[in-house]
N, C-alpha and C positions, 0 to 999 in steps of 0.2 A: 682714761682709755676705755672707749665703749666698743666691744665687739660683739655682733652678732652670731649665735651658734645655732646649727641644726644637730641634736642630739638623734642618735640611733642605738638605743639600747640593746641589750642581749645578743649582740654580734660576737660571733665568732675568734676575733681579734680585734685588738685595742687601735686605733689608727685614727690620725687628723688629716684631714683632706683639706687642704685651702682653696677655696672656689677663686673663679674670676672677679667676680664682687667684691671680695676680701672678706667673706665671710668664711665660718669655718664649717665643716661637716666632721663631727666626732662620733667616731663608732665605739662605744663600751659595751664591758662585759658584762656589767651589773645589771640585773632588771629593774624594772619603772618601780620597784616595792619600796615602800618607807623610806624614801631619800636615798636610796643605796646608789643608783644612777648619777644623781646628783653631788654626790660625795665624791664619786670617781672623776666624776666632771672637773670640778675642782681642784681634786689632785693630777689629773691628766695638764691640765690649764696651768697650774704651778708649776710643773717640769716643764713645760712650752716656755714659758716667760720667765723662767731661772729666778720665781719670785717665792716668797713665803704663801701659803695657802690663804691665811689671813687677809690678805689682798685683794681677794677675789672674792666676789658678791654674785648673786644671779638676781639681778635688778628686775626683770619680769620674766615669766613664763616658767616659773616652777615645776609646775605639773603640767608642760607643756613640751612638744618637741624643739620648738623653734624658742629660744631664749635668747635674752639680751644679757648680757655678762658686763661687769663693770670691773676693770682692774686699776687699782692704785699702783701706778708704776714709781711714782716719786714719794715715798714715804721714806 
């Protein structure tokens, strides 16, 4: 499964908003430094989908706010 994600780092609180087009807007507390926001993003998504973190990959946009996430649900 692929999921479009818009990330908002340095937010006051962590939250996930499901947009009408099916994409997610995710507010992260971590700053976008040294991959910290990406690590937090993977942690948040693993909780949301109730799967191990190793099942989630950032397919494109690792250094962008717009990301394409690949989730392996069937492993």
